[in-house]
C-alpha positions in Angstrom: 4.9 11.5 5.4 5.4 9.6 8.5 3.6 6.5 9.2 2.1 6.2 12.8 5.2 4.5 14.7 7.8 2.5 14.7 9.1 -0.5 16.6 12.4 -2.4 17.1 13.0 -5.8 17.5 16.1 -6.4 19.4 16.2 -10.4 18.5 16.5 -9.7 15.0 17.8 -6.1 14.9 14.7 -5.0 12.6 12.5 -1.9 12.5 8.5 -2.0 12.1 7.2 0.8 10.7 3.5 1.3 10.8 1.8 3.3 8.0 -1.6 4.4 8.6 -4.4 5.5 6.7 -3.2 8.5 4.0 -0.1 8.0 4.7 3.2 6.5 2.9 6.3 5.2 4.1 9.2 4.4 1.6 12.8 2.6 3.0 15.5 1.3 1.6 16.7 0.1 4.7 17.3 -3.7 4.8 16.2 -3.6 8.7 12.9 -2.2 8.1 9.4 -3.9 7.6 6.8 -1.4 6.7 3.0 -2.6 8.0 -0.3 -1.2 7.5 -2.9 -3.1 9.6 -6.9 -3.8 9.6 -7.2 -2.7 6.0 -11.2 -2.6 5.3 -12.0 -0.9 2.2 -8.7 1.0 2.3 -6.2 -0.4 -0.1 -2.3 -1.2 0.3 -0.5 -0.2 -2.2 3.0 -2.1 -1.8 5.8 -1.6 -4.3 9.4 -2.9 -4.6 12.4 -2.3 -6.8 14.7 -5.4 -6.5 17.4 -3.7 -8.5 17.8 -0.9 -6.3 16.1 -2.4 -3.3 13.6 0.5 -2.4 10.0 0.1 -1.3 7.3 1.4 0.3 3.7 1.3 1.2 0.9 3.9 0.7 -2.4 3.4 2.5 -5.1 4.8 0.4 -8.6 5.8 1.7 -10.7 6.9 -1.0 -10.6 6.7 -4.9 -11.1 10.1 -6.1 -10.0 13.5 -4.9 -12.9 14.9 -6.7 -14.8 14.0 -3.4 -13.0 16.9 -1.8 -10.9 18.8 -3.7 -10.2 20.9 -0.4 -9.1 17.8 1.7 -7.1 16.5 -1.3 -4.8 19.4 -1.0 -4.4 19.2 2.3 -3.9 15.5 2.4 -3.5 14.2 -0.9 -2.4 10.8 0.2 -5.7 9.4 1.4 -7.0 9.5 -2.1 -5.7 7.0 -4.9 -5.8 9.4 -7.7 -3.3 12.1 -6.1 -1.8 9.4 -3.7 -0.5 6.8 -6.0 1.0 9.5 -8.2 2.8 11.0 -5.2 3.7 7.7 -4.2 5.3 6.4 -7.3 7.0 10.0 -7.9 8.6 9.5 -4.2 9.8 5.8 -5.0 11.7 7.3 -8.3 13.0 10.1 -6.5 14.8 7.4 -4.5 16.1 5.4 -7.6 13.1 3.2 -8.4 12.5 2.7 -11.9 9.4 1.9 -13.5 10.4 -1.1 -15.6 11.8 -3.0 -12.4 9.2 -1.7 -9.8 6.7 -4.5 -8.6 3.6 -3.8 -7.2 1.1 -5.6 -5.0 -2.2 -4.2 -3.6 -4.5 -5.6 -0.4 -7.2 -4.6 0.9 -10.6 -3.0 -0.8 -13.0 -5.3 1.5 -16.6 -4.5 2.5 -15.9 -5.4 6.1 -19.3 -3.9 6.6 -22.3 -6.3 6.9 -25.4 -5.7 4.6 -25.4 -3.7 1.5 -22.6 -0.8 1.1 -24.4 1.2 -1.2 -21.2 3.4 -1.3 -18.8 0.1 -2.5 -15.8 2.1 -1.3 -13.5 -0.9 -1.1 -14.3 -1.8 -4.4 -14.0 1.8 -6.1 -10.4 2.1 -4.2 -9.4 -1.3 -6.2 -10.6 -0.3 -9.3 -9.0 3.0 -9.1 -5.7 2.0 -8.0 -5.8 -0.5 -10.7 -6.7 1.9 -13.4 -4.1 4.5 -12.5 -1.5 1.7 -12.2 -2.3 0.5 -16.0 -2.2 4.3 -17.0 1.1 4.7 -15.6 2.2 1.3 -17.4 2.8 -0.4 -14.0 1.4 -4.0 -13.9 0.2 -5.7 -10.5 2.2 -8.8 -9.3 -0.3 -9.3 -6.7 -3.8 -8.6 -6.1 -5.7 -9.5 -2.8 -8.7 -7.1 -2.9 -12.4 -7.7 -2.3 -14.8 -10.0 0.2 -15.4 -8.9 3.9 -12.4 -9.6 5.6 -9.9 -6.8 6.7 -6.2 -7.5 5.7 -3.0 -6.8 7.1 0.5 -6.6 5.2 4.1 -6.7 5.9 6.7 -5.5 3.1 10.2 -6.7 4.2 12.9 -4.3 2.6 15.5 -7.0 2.9 14.0 -9.1 0.1 10.8 -7.7 -1.1 8.3 -10.2 0.3 5.3 -9.3 0.8 3.1 -10.7 3.7 -0.5 -10.8 3.4 -2.6 -11.6 6.4 -6.3 -12.3 6.0 -8.2 -13.7 8.9 -5.7 -16.6 10.7 -4.0 -17.1 6.7 -1.0 -15.6 5.7 0.3 -15.8 2.1 3.7 -14.3 1.3 4.2 -13.0 -2.4 7.7 -12.0 -3.0 7.8 -8.5 -4.8 11.8 -9.0 -5.1 
């Protein structure tokens, strides 16, 4: 799936590819940075294999395809259970290996003030974590929950993952 768009930065010769809700992007191009913006209850699943230097981002909106089996057939990437499996499958098709794949997740917030009876952010986070564990993949980084939106940037050159919350930026190496 192609992300929402891309832009080139002439001064650094890098390209930014934006990964929208229910989309994924995978790249081996060291001049690419993948980004997912304003993650509220959505989860960005970020993965990088430092040996083959392939990585990607999946932007998950809902925890379980059983919520809408019809929609899951048309847009499987919006659901954690169907999206994560497809994401890992596509990473492996580009050469990634389970034993060297480093995964980080961000998002899963409850940005709506007051009570959220559905707890979508929390349920998204739980679904992704449980699925990763069942696939034998461990999380190297987790930044989920709370009330603040997050933005992530994954640099294909070195596997550095920037997680931005409000005015703070955390840099995590998935490489």
